[in-house]
Backbone as XML, in Angstrom:
<?xml version="1.0"?>
<chain id="A" units="angstrom">
  <residue number="1" name="MET">
    <atom name="N" x="0.827" y="-1.191" z="0.000"/>
    <atom name="CA" x="0.000" y="0.000" z="0.000"/>
    <atom name="C" x="0.876" y="1.261" z="0.000"/>
  </residue>
  <residue number="2" name="TYR">
    <atom name="N" x="1.936" y="1.211" z="0.797"/>
    <atom name="CA" x="2.843" y="2.355" z="0.894"/>
    <atom name="C" x="3.540" y="2.604" z="-0.442"/>
  </residue>
  <residue number="3" name="ILE">
    <atom name="N" x="3.942" y="1.547" z="-1.129"/>
    <atom name="CA" x="4.625" y="1.684" z="-2.423"/>
    <atom name="C" x="3.685" y="2.303" z="-3.456"/>
  </residue>
  <residue number="4" name="ALA">
    <atom name="N" x="2.440" y="1.894" z="-3.451"/>
    <atom name="CA" x="1.470" y="2.450" z="-4.399"/>
    <atom name="C" x="1.270" y="3.943" z="-4.153"/>
  </residue>
  <residue number="5" name="LEU">
    <atom name="N" x="1.236" y="4.339" z="-2.909"/>
    <atom name="CA" x="1.068" y="5.754" z="-2.574"/>
    <atom name="C" x="2.283" y="6.572" z="-3.019"/>
  </residue>
  <residue number="6" name="VAL">
    <atom name="N" x="3.473" y="6.041" z="-2.792"/>
    <atom name="CA" x="4.694" y="6.739" z="-3.208"/>
    <atom name="C" x="4.745" y="6.858" z="-4.729"/>
  </residue>
  <residue number="7" name="LEU">
    <atom name="N" x="4.413" y="5.799" z="-5.445"/>
    <atom name="CA" x="4.405" y="5.845" z="-6.910"/>
    <atom name="C" x="3.368" y="6.835" z="-7.433"/>
  </residue>
  <residue number="8" name="PHE">
    <atom name="N" x="2.218" y="6.881" z="-6.805"/>
    <atom name="CA" x="1.172" y="7.812" z="-7.221"/>
    <atom name="C" x="1.613" y="9.263" z="-7.026"/>
  </residue>
  <residue number="9" name="ILE">
    <atom name="N" x="2.198" y="9.559" z="-5.894"/>
    <atom name="CA" x="2.660" y="10.925" z="-5.622"/>
    <atom name="C" x="3.800" y="11.301" z="-6.557"/>
  </residue>
  <residue number="10" name="SER">
    <atom name="N" x="4.710" y="10.366" z="-6.817"/>
    <atom name="CA" x="5.815" y="10.675" z="-7.737"/>
    <atom name="C" x="5.307" y="10.913" z="-9.152"/>
  </residue>
  <residue number="11" name="ARG">
    <atom name="N" x="4.275" y="10.192" z="-9.569"/>
    <atom name="CA" x="3.693" y="10.411" z="-10.899"/>
    <atom name="C" x="3.055" y="11.790" z="-10.992"/>
  </residue>
  <residue number="12" name="ILE">
    <atom name="N" x="2.391" y="12.228" z="-9.950"/>
    <atom name="CA" x="1.777" y="13.560" z="-9.941"/>
    <atom name="C" x="2.852" y="14.644" z="-10.009"/>
  </residue>
  <residue number="13" name="ILE">
    <atom name="N" x="3.902" y="14.485" z="-9.230"/>
    <atom name="CA" x="4.982" y="15.481" z="-9.241"/>
    <atom name="C" x="5.673" y="15.506" z="-10.595"/>
  </residue>
  <residue number="14" name="ARG">
    <atom name="N" x="5.954" y="14.344" z="-11.164"/>
    <atom name="CA" x="6.615" y="14.290" z="-12.469"/>
    <atom name="C" x="5.735" y="14.915" z="-13.549"/>
  </residue>
  <residue number="15" name="GLY">
    <atom name="N" x="4.447" y="14.664" z="-13.518"/>
    <atom name="CA" x="3.536" y="15.260" z="-14.493"/>
    <atom name="C" x="3.462" y="16.767" z="-14.379"/>
  </residue>
  <residue number="16" name="ALA">
    <atom name="N" x="3.537" y="17.275" z="-13.168"/>
    <atom name="CA" x="3.486" y="18.728" z="-12.974"/>
    <atom name="C" x="4.769" y="19.403" z="-13.431"/>
  </residue>
  <residue number="17" name="VAL">
    <atom name="N" x="5.882" y="18.710" z="-13.329"/>
    <atom name="CA" x="7.169" y="19.308" z="-13.669"/>
    <atom name="C" x="7.488" y="19.185" z="-15.157"/>
  </residue>
  <residue number="18" name="THR">
    <atom name="N" x="7.168" y="18.072" z="-15.780"/>
    <atom name="CA" x="7.601" y="17.832" z="-17.162"/>
    <atom name="C" x="6.802" y="18.596" z="-18.198"/>
  </residue>
  <residue number="19" name="ASN">
    <atom name="N" x="5.594" y="18.990" z="-17.941"/>
    <atom name="CA" x="4.781" y="19.689" z="-18.938"/>
    <atom name="C" x="4.959" y="21.200" z="-18.908"/>
  </residue>
  <residue number="20" name="GLN">
    <atom name="N" x="5.721" y="21.727" z="-17.996"/>
    <atom name="CA" x="5.840" y="23.170" z="-17.862"/>
    <atom name="C" x="6.493" y="23.857" z="-19.050"/>
  </residue>
  <residue number="21" name="PRO">
    <atom name="N" x="7.558" y="23.347" z="-19.658"/>
    <atom name="CA" x="8.143" y="24.073" z="-20.803"/>
    <atom name="C" x="7.159" y="24.248" z="-21.955"/>
  </residue>
  <residue number="22" name="LEU">
    <atom name="N" x="6.392" y="23.228" z="-22.271"/>
    <atom name="CA" x="5.412" y="23.340" z="-23.344"/>
    <atom name="C" x="4.303" y="24.315" z="-22.974"/>
  </residue>
  <residue number="23" name="ASP">
    <atom name="N" x="3.861" y="24.276" z="-21.736"/>
    <atom name="CA" x="2.816" y="25.199" z="-21.295"/>
    <atom name="C" x="3.278" y="26.646" z="-21.367"/>
  </residue>
  <residue number="24" name="VAL">
    <atom name="N" x="4.531" y="26.897" z="-21.049"/>
    <atom name="CA" x="5.060" y="28.262" z="-21.096"/>
    <atom name="C" x="5.074" y="28.767" z="-22.530"/>
  </residue>
  <residue number="25" name="ILE">
    <atom name="N" x="5.506" y="27.940" z="-23.461"/>
    <atom name="CA" x="5.555" y="28.354" z="-24.866"/>
    <atom name="C" x="4.158" y="28.701" z="-25.366"/>
  </residue>
  <residue number="26" name="ILE">
    <atom name="N" x="3.194" y="27.865" z="-25.067"/>
    <atom name="CA" x="1.842" y="28.080" z="-25.582"/>
    <atom name="C" x="1.151" y="29.238" z="-24.867"/>
  </residue>
  <residue number="27" name="SER">
    <atom name="N" x="1.322" y="29.358" z="-23.566"/>
    <atom name="CA" x="0.609" y="30.407" z="-22.833"/>
    <atom name="C" x="1.218" y="31.788" z="-23.029"/>
  </residue>
  <residue number="28" name="GLU">
    <atom name="N" x="2.456" y="31.870" z="-23.478"/>
    <atom name="CA" x="3.122" y="33.162" z="-23.639"/>
    <atom name="C" x="3.155" y="33.653" z="-25.088"/>
  </residue>
  <residue number="29" name="ILE">
    <atom name="N" x="2.362" y="33.065" z="-25.971"/>
    <atom name="CA" x="2.312" y="33.527" z="-27.359"/>
    <atom name="C" x="1.658" y="34.906" z="-27.371"/>
  </residue>
  <residue number="30" name="PRO">
    <atom name="N" x="2.358" y="35.935" z="-27.884"/>
    <atom name="CA" x="1.817" y="37.293" z="-27.804"/>
    <atom name="C" x="0.628" y="37.544" z="-28.726"/>
  </residue>
  <residue number="31" name="ASN">
    <atom name="N" x="0.643" y="37.008" z="-29.929"/>
    <atom name="CA" x="-0.415" y="37.282" z="-30.897"/>
    <atom name="C" x="-0.743" y="35.991" z="-31.653"/>
  </residue>
  <residue number="32" name="PRO">
    <atom name="N" x="-1.675" y="35.190" z="-31.150"/>
    <atom name="CA" x="-1.949" y="33.896" z="-31.771"/>
    <atom name="C" x="-2.895" y="33.955" z="-32.972"/>
  </residue>
  <residue number="33" name="ASP">
    <atom name="N" x="-3.139" y="35.136" z="-33.517"/>
    <atom name="CA" x="-4.098" y="35.261" z="-34.611"/>
    <atom name="C" x="-3.699" y="34.451" z="-35.842"/>
  </residue>
  <residue number="34" name="HIS">
    <atom name="N" x="-2.409" y="34.442" z="-36.185"/>
    <atom name="CA" x="-1.962" y="33.680" z="-37.354"/>
    <atom name="C" x="-2.163" y="32.178" z="-37.141"/>
  </residue>
  <residue number="35" name="LEU">
    <atom name="N" x="-1.889" y="31.710" z="-35.932"/>
    <atom name="CA" x="-2.078" y="30.294" z="-35.634"/>
    <atom name="C" x="-3.555" y="29.923" z="-35.653"/>
  </residue>
  <residue number="36" name="LEU">
    <atom name="N" x="-4.381" y="30.794" z="-35.138"/>
    <atom name="CA" x="-5.814" y="30.549" z="-35.156"/>
    <atom name="C" x="-6.339" y="30.511" z="-36.580"/>
  </residue>
  <residue number="37" name="LYS">
    <atom name="N" x="-5.818" y="31.367" z="-37.438"/>
    <atom name="CA" x="-6.232" y="31.378" z="-38.840"/>
    <atom name="C" x="-5.851" y="30.072" z="-39.529"/>
  </residue>
  <residue number="38" name="ILE">
    <atom name="N" x="-4.670" y="29.550" z="-39.228"/>
    <atom name="CA" x="-4.273" y="28.264" z="-39.809"/>
    <atom name="C" x="-5.205" y="27.156" z="-39.324"/>
  </residue>
  <residue number="39" name="CYS">
    <atom name="N" x="-5.553" y="27.169" z="-38.041"/>
    <atom name="CA" x="-6.470" y="26.157" z="-37.504"/>
    <atom name="C" x="-7.843" y="26.248" z="-38.163"/>
  </residue>
  <residue number="40" name="LEU">
    <atom name="N" x="-8.340" y="27.461" z="-38.348"/>
    <atom name="CA" x="-9.636" y="27.627" z="-39.006"/>
    <atom name="C" x="-9.568" y="27.207" z="-40.469"/>
  </residue>
  <residue number="41" name="ASP">
    <atom name="N" x="-8.447" y="27.484" z="-41.127"/>
    <atom name="CA" x="-8.277" y="27.048" z="-42.511"/>
    <atom name="C" x="-8.248" y="25.526" z="-42.610"/>
  </residue>
  <residue number="42" name="ILE">
    <atom name="N" x="-7.617" y="24.878" z="-41.648"/>
    <atom name="CA" x="-7.608" y="23.412" z="-41.627"/>
    <atom name="C" x="-9.032" y="22.891" z="-41.502"/>
  </residue>
  <residue number="43" name="TYR">
    <atom name="N" x="-9.805" y="23.506" z="-40.634"/>
    <atom name="CA" x="-11.201" y="23.099" z="-40.465"/>
    <atom name="C" x="-11.990" y="23.280" z="-41.764"/>
  </residue>
  <residue number="44" name="LEU">
    <atom name="N" x="-11.783" y="24.410" z="-42.439"/>
    <atom name="CA" x="-12.532" y="24.685" z="-43.667"/>
    <atom name="C" x="-12.158" y="23.735" z="-44.801"/>
  </residue>
  <residue number="45" name="VAL">
    <atom name="N" x="-10.869" y="23.461" z="-44.967"/>
    <atom name="CA" x="-10.491" y="22.557" z="-46.059"/>
    <atom name="C" x="-10.887" y="21.121" z="-45.743"/>
  </residue>
  <residue number="46" name="ARG">
    <atom name="N" x="-10.989" y="20.780" z="-44.476"/>
    <atom name="CA" x="-11.492" y="19.447" z="-44.125"/>
    <atom name="C" x="-12.966" y="19.331" z="-44.501"/>
  </residue>
  <residue number="47" name="GLU">
    <atom name="N" x="-13.734" y="20.395" z="-44.263"/>
    <atom name="CA" x="-15.145" y="20.394" z="-44.649"/>
    <atom name="C" x="-15.310" y="20.320" z="-46.164"/>
  </residue>
  <residue number="48" name="ALA">
    <atom name="N" x="-14.355" y="20.904" z="-46.898"/>
    <atom name="CA" x="-14.409" y="20.893" z="-48.364"/>
    <atom name="C" x="-13.791" y="19.623" z="-48.951"/>
  </residue>
  <residue number="49" name="HIS">
    <atom name="N" x="-13.329" y="18.719" z="-48.102"/>
    <atom name="CA" x="-12.714" y="17.450" z="-48.521"/>
    <atom name="C" x="-11.475" y="17.658" z="-49.382"/>
  </residue>
  <residue number="50" name="ASP">
    <atom name="N" x="-10.738" y="18.708" z="-49.111"/>
    <atom name="CA" x="-9.467" y="18.946" z="-49.803"/>
    <atom name="C" x="-8.354" y="18.471" z="-48.866"/>
  </residue>
  <residue number="51" name="PHE">
    <atom name="N" x="-8.147" y="17.167" z="-48.863"/>
    <atom name="CA" x="-7.278" y="16.557" z="-47.865"/>
    <atom name="C" x="-5.793" y="16.835" z="-48.106"/>
  </residue>
  <residue number="52" name="ILE">
    <atom name="N" x="-5.417" y="17.094" z="-49.331"/>
    <atom name="CA" x="-4.016" y="17.411" z="-49.616"/>
    <atom name="C" x="-3.660" y="18.772" z="-49.018"/>
  </residue>
  <residue number="53" name="LEU">
    <atom name="N" x="-4.530" y="19.757" z="-49.222"/>
    <atom name="CA" x="-4.293" y="21.076" z="-48.628"/>
    <atom name="C" x="-4.366" y="21.007" z="-47.104"/>
  </residue>
  <residue number="54" name="GLU">
    <atom name="N" x="-5.268" y="20.189" z="-46.586"/>
    <atom name="CA" x="-5.356" y="20.017" z="-45.137"/>
    <atom name="C" x="-4.045" y="19.456" z="-44.586"/>
  </residue>
  <residue number="55" name="GLN">
    <atom name="N" x="-3.486" y="18.497" z="-45.279"/>
    <atom name="CA" x="-2.226" y="17.910" z="-44.837"/>
    <atom name="C" x="-1.095" y="18.942" z="-44.881"/>
  </residue>
  <residue number="56" name="ASP">
    <atom name="N" x="-1.081" y="19.775" z="-45.905"/>
    <atom name="CA" x="-0.056" y="20.820" z="-46.000"/>
    <atom name="C" x="-0.186" y="21.840" z="-44.866"/>
  </residue>
  <residue number="57" name="LEU">
    <atom name="N" x="-1.418" y="22.258" z="-44.588"/>
    <atom name="CA" x="-1.633" y="23.224" z="-43.503"/>
    <atom name="C" x="-1.289" y="22.620" z="-42.144"/>
  </residue>
  <residue number="58" name="TYR">
    <atom name="N" x="-1.632" y="21.354" z="-41.964"/>
    <atom name="CA" x="-1.311" y="20.676" z="-40.712"/>
    <atom name="C" x="0.203" y="20.565" z="-40.536"/>
  </residue>
  <residue number="59" name="ALA">
    <atom name="N" x="0.905" y="20.252" z="-41.620"/>
    <atom name="CA" x="2.367" y="20.171" z="-41.556"/>
    <atom name="C" x="2.971" y="21.532" z="-41.209"/>
  </residue>
  <residue number="60" name="LYS">
    <atom name="N" x="2.382" y="22.591" z="-41.747"/>
    <atom name="CA" x="2.859" y="23.939" z="-41.428"/>
    <atom name="C" x="2.651" y="24.253" z="-39.948"/>
  </residue>
  <residue number="61" name="LEU">
    <atom name="N" x="1.502" y="23.888" z="-39.425"/>
    <atom name="CA" x="1.204" y="24.131" z="-38.013"/>
    <atom name="C" x="2.148" y="23.342" z="-37.108"/>
  </residue>
  <residue number="62" name="ILE">
    <atom name="N" x="2.379" y="22.095" z="-37.437"/>
    <atom name="CA" x="3.297" y="21.271" z="-36.650"/>
    <atom name="C" x="4.714" y="21.828" z="-36.724"/>
  </residue>
  <residue number="63" name="PHE">
    <atom name="N" x="5.129" y="22.282" z="-37.916"/>
    <atom name="CA" x="6.459" y="22.875" z="-38.065"/>
    <atom name="C" x="6.602" y="24.099" z="-37.170"/>
  </residue>
  <residue number="64" name="LEU">
    <atom name="N" x="5.562" y="24.919" z="-37.101"/>
    <atom name="CA" x="5.621" y="26.116" z="-36.261"/>
    <atom name="C" x="5.784" y="25.759" z="-34.786"/>
  </residue>
  <residue number="65" name="PHE">
    <atom name="N" x="5.067" y="24.750" z="-34.323"/>
    <atom name="CA" x="5.166" y="24.381" z="-32.914"/>
    <atom name="C" x="6.458" y="23.642" z="-32.595"/>
  </residue>
  <residue number="66" name="ARG">
    <atom name="N" x="7.075" y="23.039" z="-33.590"/>
    <atom name="CA" x="8.355" y="22.358" z="-33.354"/>
    <atom name="C" x="9.539" y="23.309" z="-33.416"/>
  </residue>
  <residue number="67" name="SER">
    <atom name="N" x="9.356" y="24.476" z="-33.987"/>
    <atom name="CA" x="10.445" y="25.433" z="-34.124"/>
    <atom name="C" x="10.113" y="26.693" z="-33.320"/>
  </residue>
  <residue number="68" name="PRO">
    <atom name="N" x="10.631" y="26.808" z="-32.115"/>
    <atom name="CA" x="10.294" y="27.962" z="-31.277"/>
    <atom name="C" x="10.677" y="29.304" z="-31.890"/>
  </residue>
  <residue number="69" name="SER">
    <atom name="N" x="11.789" y="29.369" z="-32.601"/>
    <atom name="CA" x="12.184" y="30.655" z="-33.186"/>
    <atom name="C" x="11.209" y="31.082" z="-34.283"/>
  </residue>
  <residue number="70" name="THR">
    <atom name="N" x="10.758" y="30.131" z="-35.092"/>
    <atom name="CA" x="9.777" y="30.452" z="-36.128"/>
    <atom name="C" x="8.433" y="30.811" z="-35.502"/>
  </residue>
  <residue number="71" name="LEU">
    <atom name="N" x="8.077" y="30.127" z="-34.435"/>
    <atom name="CA" x="6.826" y="30.434" z="-33.737"/>
    <atom name="C" x="6.850" y="31.854" z="-33.188"/>
  </residue>
  <residue number="72" name="ILE">
    <atom name="N" x="7.980" y="32.269" z="-32.657"/>
    <atom name="CA" x="8.106" y="33.639" z="-32.146"/>
    <atom name="C" x="7.979" y="34.646" z="-33.284"/>
  </residue>
  <residue number="73" name="LYS">
    <atom name="N" x="8.610" y="34.366" z="-34.419"/>
    <atom name="CA" x="8.516" y="35.283" z="-35.561"/>
    <atom name="C" x="7.080" y="35.399" z="-36.059"/>
  </residue>
  <residue number="74" name="TRP">
    <atom name="N" x="6.356" y="34.292" z="-36.090"/>
    <atom name="CA" x="4.990" y="34.299" z="-36.600"/>
    <atom name="C" x="4.006" y="34.979" z="-35.664"/>
  </residue>
  <residue number="75" name="THR">
    <atom name="N" x="4.263" y="34.895" z="-34.370"/>
    <atom name="CA" x="3.286" y="35.418" z="-33.405"/>
    <atom name="C" x="3.678" y="36.763" z="-32.824"/>
  </residue>
  <residue number="76" name="ARG">
    <atom name="N" x="4.731" y="37.352" z="-33.311"/>
    <atom name="CA" x="5.162" y="38.667" z="-32.824"/>
    <atom name="C" x="4.176" y="39.733" z="-33.301"/>
  </residue>
  <residue number="77" name="TYR">
    <atom name="N" x="3.932" y="40.709" z="-32.435"/>
    <atom name="CA" x="3.092" y="41.834" z="-32.840"/>
    <atom name="C" x="3.811" y="42.642" z="-33.910"/>
  </residue>
  <residue number="78" name="LYS">
    <atom name="N" x="3.097" y="43.012" z="-34.919"/>
    <atom name="CA" x="3.665" y="43.842" z="-35.983"/>
    <atom name="C" x="3.522" y="45.308" z="-35.590"/>
  </residue>
  <residue number="79" name="PRO">
    <atom name="N" x="4.574" y="46.104" z="-35.765"/>
    <atom name="CA" x="4.439" y="47.538" z="-35.457"/>
    <atom name="C" x="3.502" y="48.210" z="-36.457"/>
  </residue>
  <residue number="80" name="LYS">
    <atom name="N" x="2.659" y="49.073" z="-35.938"/>
    <atom name="CA" x="1.714" y="49.780" z="-36.813"/>
    <atom name="C" x="2.442" y="50.841" z="-37.604"/>
  </residue>
  <residue number="81" name="GLN">
    <atom name="N" x="2.144" y="50.879" z="-38.887"/>
    <atom name="CA" x="2.753" y="51.882" z="-39.753"/>
    <atom name="C" x="1.700" y="52.918" z="-40.108"/>
  </residue>
  <residue number="82" name="ASP">
    <atom name="N" x="2.050" y="54.175" z="-39.958"/>
    <atom name="CA" x="1.091" y="55.257" z="-40.238"/>
    <atom name="C" x="1.110" y="55.658" z="-41.689"/>
  </residue>
</chain>
């Protein structure tokens, strides 16, 4: 019984610690509008049964989340030009 309790507590602690880097990246995105547009486009092309374009958009989204520097460039606020 004691071993099960220790394993359960260690699993909770490990789960709380290991997911933090990913949570920080996602929660600190300054302007997620471009990412949201890609997600909505994926939804629309899926409804239109254009699976090749859906696969391309999905690959683009995955590439953005796998590359933190590109994700920062895509989600940075653009300075307003007068």
